[in-house]
N, C-alpha and C positions, 0 to 999 in steps of 0.2 A: 504494500500500500504506500501511497505518497501523501498521506494526510495526517494531520493532528486534529482530532475532533475536540471541539471546545464548547462545553456546555456551561452556560453562565446566564446571569441576568445583567442588563445594561446599567443597573444601579448598585451592583454588588461591591462592597468595599474590598473584599479580598480578590475579586476579579480585577479591580482597579490596581491594587498593589502588584499584581502579577502581569498586568496588561502589556506594558512595554517589554518585559522580559520574555514572555511567551512569543511575542512577535519577533524578537531578536533570535530566539531559539529556532523558530520555524524557518526564518530566512536563512540562517546559517546551515540548517540541515537540508535545505532544498525542499522542504515539505510545505504543502498547502495548509494553511490554518482554516479549518472549516468552522465557521461561526454557527452555533446552534442555541440561540437564546431560549430560555425556559422560564416557566412560571414557578417561582420559588414557593408561592403560597400553596401549590399542589405538591411540589417535589419534596419539600422539607418534611411535612407531616407524613407523607407516604414512606419516607425513608426512616421514620421512627424518631427523628430529632425534635427536640422542643423548639418552639418558635422563640424569637428574641424576647418577646414580652413575657414568656413563660419561664425564662431562665432566672436563676437567683441573682440578686444584686452583685454578689461576689463573682459569679460566672460572667455576668455582663461586664464587670469592671476589668476582668482579665482578658476575655476573648474579644471584647468589642471596645476596649480602650488601650490596655497595655500592649496587647498583640498588634493592634493597629499602629500604635506609635513606634514600636520597635521595628516592625516590618516597613513602615514608611521610611524610617531612617536607613534600614538595610537596603531597600530597593531604590532609594533616592526618589521616592514618590510622595511629595508633600501632601498633607491633608489639612483641612481647615480645623480650627479649634472648635470643639463641640461636634454636634451631629447635624446633618442636613435637615432643614425644616420641612423639606418636601419629600423626605425619604419614603414615607408610607403611602404615597399616591400610587394610583394604578400604573403598572408598567407595560400594559399591552401596547401602547402607542410607541414607546421608545424601542422595545424589543421588536415590535412589528416593523419599525422603520429599518432596523438592521437587517431583518429577514428580507424585506423588500429590496434592499440594496443587493443582497446576495442573488435573489431571483432575477433582478434586472442586470446582473452581470458585472457589478462593481466590486472592487476590492474595498471591503468595509473595515479593514483594520483600523484606519485612522478615525473613521466616524465612531466606531465603538469606543476607541480610546478617549476621544473627545467627550463623549457622554459620561464615561466613568470618571475621567479626571475632573471635569468641570463640576460634576455633581458633588464630589468630595473635596474640591478645593475652593469652589466659588458658590456652592449651594444652589446650583441651577435646578430648575424645575423640569424634570424629564417627562412630565405629563403635559407640558405646554407646547403647542405646535410652533409658536413663534420662536421659542427657545431652540427647539429642535431644528427649525429652519436655519437659524443662525449658526448652529453647530455644523450642519451639513455644508453650508457655504464656506465655513472656516477651513474645511478640508477639500474644497473644490468639487463638491457634489451638488447638483441641482436639487433643491429640497422638495419642490412641488411634486414630481413623480413619486418620490419616496413617501411623502406624507399622504398623498392621494391613495396609495396602495396599502399603507401600513395597517389600516383597520378593515381592509376588504376581507370577504369570506375566504378567499384563496390564501392570503398571508396569515390570517388568524388560524386557519386550519393547519398550516405548517407549524405555527407556534404551538398549537395543541399537540401536534404529532411529535415535535421535539420534546415536549414535556412528557408525553406518554412513553416515548423511547427512553428518556432519562430514567423514569420510574422503573421501566422494564429492566434496565441495565444496572439497577441499584445505585444510581446517582442520588446523593442525599444532600448536596449543597453546591454552592458556587464559589469558585470555578472548579470544574472537573474536566480533566483531559484524558483522552484515550489515544494511545499509541499502539497501533496494530492490535487493538482489542484489549490491551492492558490498561486498567483504570488507575488514574492518579488523582486523588482528591486534594484540593487546596493548593494555593500558589506556593506554599512552603514545600511542595513536592517538585518544584520546577527543575531543581538540580537533578532529581531522579528522572524526570522527563527527558532532560538533555542527555543524560547517560544512556537511557533506554534507546535513544535514537542512534547512538554509536554501537551499543551492545545490549541487546534485549536481556531483561532479567530472566533467570530460570523460572519455570513454572513452580508453583507451590507443590510440595510433595504430598501433602494431605488434602484430599478433595473436600473434606467436611470441616465445619467449624469446630473449635475446641468445645468440650462440654461446658454447660452453664454452671 
């Protein structure tokens, strides 16, 4: 295969922290980065993980503050102080816009990165068409065809198909990468993704999970 499958949501903090790096890895390896935006409101509970609001204050402080700050420094991916005020708005439009770009034959690497970066650095509203139009223009893409298609039945069906496929393949968060069928969850696995492109990891010896 000549692809890296990339399951994520266009507003995901950890997708943002790994966004520039996965693009570098894909380019260096000669692999095509296949963007497959997903609906985390379906994927996270289907995978058995607690939602952000259901986690304890100590878990939120660690995973959604300390980890963000450390990885922001590690990846040289600056973030705003605090949390984006628009973060819990519907993501169907922004994710649909990325999918529309793929369907229309565009390289959407920079569009996706612009959404992620500005959301976490400038508190942009990814549910606002005017904001999304500005972001498309900033990466030299005509916004109108993308926005006109983003909420169409065709594009939203692909969005749901991506989500269903993610659930079927045991994806439980964003970002998740697949290299030749091998799943890597989280941007903190990018070094392993890079290694797997040079030398695939051996398959696990035991087919079953350890006993509970």
